[in-house]
C-alpha positions in Angstrom: 17.2 -100.2 -51.7 13.5 -100.1 -51.7 12.0 -97.1 -49.8 8.6 -97.4 -48.3 6.3 -95.1 -46.3 5.5 -96.6 -42.9 2.9 -95.6 -40.2 4.1 -94.1 -37.0 3.4 -97.5 -35.0 5.1 -99.8 -37.5 7.2 -102.4 -35.6 10.1 -102.4 -38.0 10.3 -98.6 -37.7 10.2 -99.0 -33.9 13.1 -101.4 -33.9 15.3 -99.1 -36.1 14.6 -96.0 -34.0 15.4 -98.1 -30.8 18.7 -99.1 -32.3 19.4 -95.6 -33.1 18.6 -94.3 -29.8 20.7 -97.0 -28.2 23.6 -96.4 -30.4 23.4 -92.5 -29.6 23.1 -93.3 -25.9 26.3 -95.4 -26.0 28.3 -92.9 -28.0 27.5 -90.0 -26.0 27.3 -91.7 -22.5 23.8 -90.4 -21.9 20.4 -91.8 -21.4 18.4 -92.7 -24.6 15.1 -91.0 -25.2 12.0 -93.1 -25.6 10.6 -93.1 -29.1 7.4 -91.3 -29.3 5.7 -91.6 -32.7 3.7 -88.7 -34.1 0.9 -88.7 -36.4 2.1 -85.5 -38.1 5.5 -87.0 -39.0 6.0 -88.9 -42.3 8.3 -92.0 -41.8 10.3 -93.8 -44.4 11.9 -97.2 -44.1 14.8 -98.4 -46.3 14.5 -102.2 -47.1 17.3 -104.4 -48.5 16.7 -108.1 -49.1 13.3 -107.8 -47.3 15.0 -106.4 -44.1 14.4 -102.9 -42.7 17.7 -101.4 -42.4 17.4 -97.6 -42.5 14.7 -95.0 -41.5 14.2 -91.3 -42.1 11.3 -89.1 -40.8 10.2 -85.6 -41.7 7.4 -83.1 -40.9 6.0 -79.8 -41.8 7.4 -76.9 -39.9 5.9 -73.9 -41.3 4.8 -72.7 -44.7 7.2 -73.9 -47.4 9.5 -75.5 -44.7 9.9 -79.0 -43.8 12.2 -80.6 -41.0 14.3 -83.8 -41.4 13.8 -85.4 -38.1 15.5 -88.7 -38.0 18.2 -90.5 -40.2 19.6 -93.9 -39.3 21.3 -96.8 -41.1 22.2 -100.0 -39.3 26.0 -100.2 -38.9 26.4 -103.3 -41.1 24.7 -101.4 -44.0 26.6 -98.1 -43.8 28.9 -96.9 -46.7 26.4 -98.0 -49.4 24.8 -94.6 -50.0 21.5 -95.7 -48.3 21.4 -92.4 -46.1 21.7 -90.3 -49.3 18.9 -92.3 -51.0 16.7 -91.6 -48.0 17.6 -87.8 -47.9 16.6 -87.7 -51.6 13.3 -89.4 -50.8 12.6 -87.1 -48.0 13.3 -84.1 -50.2 11.1 -85.4 -53.1 8.1 -86.0 -50.6 8.6 -82.6 -49.1 8.8 -80.9 -52.4 5.8 -82.7 -53.7 3.7 -81.2 -50.9 5.0 -77.5 -51.4 8.0 -77.6 -49.0 10.9 -76.2 -50.9 13.2 -75.8 -47.8 14.4 -78.6 -45.6 15.9 -77.9 -42.2 17.5 -80.3 -39.7 19.4 -80.4 -36.5 22.1 -83.0 -35.5 24.5 -83.2 -32.7 27.9 -81.5 -32.9 29.3 -84.9 -31.6 28.3 -86.7 -34.9 30.8 -85.6 -37.5 29.8 -88.3 -39.9 26.3 -86.9 -40.0 27.5 -83.4 -40.4 29.6 -84.5 -43.3 26.7 -86.3 -44.9 24.5 -83.3 -44.8 27.0 -80.9 -46.0 28.0 -83.2 -48.9 24.3 -83.5 -49.7 24.0 -79.7 -50.2 22.8 -78.6 -46.8 24.5 -75.4 -45.4 24.7 -74.6 -41.8 22.3 -72.1 -40.3 21.7 -70.5 -36.9 19.8 -72.9 -34.6 16.1 -72.7 -35.1 13.0 -73.5 -32.8 13.8 -75.6 -29.7 17.4 -76.1 -30.7 18.3 -72.4 -30.3 20.7 -71.9 -27.5 21.7 -75.6 -27.4 25.5 -75.7 -27.7 25.3 -79.5 -28.6 23.1 -78.8 -31.7 24.1 -77.8 -35.2 21.4 -76.8 -37.7 21.4 -77.1 -41.4 19.2 -76.1 -44.4 18.7 -76.8 -48.0 16.7 -74.9 -50.7 15.3 -77.5 -53.0 15.0 -77.0 -56.7 11.5 -76.8 -58.3 10.1 -80.0 -59.7 10.4 -80.3 -63.4 
């Protein structure tokens, strides 16, 4: 998989996020949110055979801390390790700009996502920021090793 940085208004990114939101809405029987791109977020796309099949996003939270915001792989491309590749790319980008801690939030109703993050070295932490007090959220954190 080739990983590329993309701008917030990239049409392939929008298509992936729309697919993610549709899938979440169907699985949780709730209305999907509209994708609102942000200029302060770094977006990555995973490309396989010239097709955008996965995405991830991250942003600065506070000094030394970044937040992994979005992780999605199209269903036909799951089980190939693409999400792990995107996680590593996010970690490398964050570390390169001085963010040695990555935090993230996911839904308790997404056991595959929880397993992915735990197997990628993330440990569960108390909910942070706007996720505090939300019983549907579970938060994780990973301390990144220094670049060699």
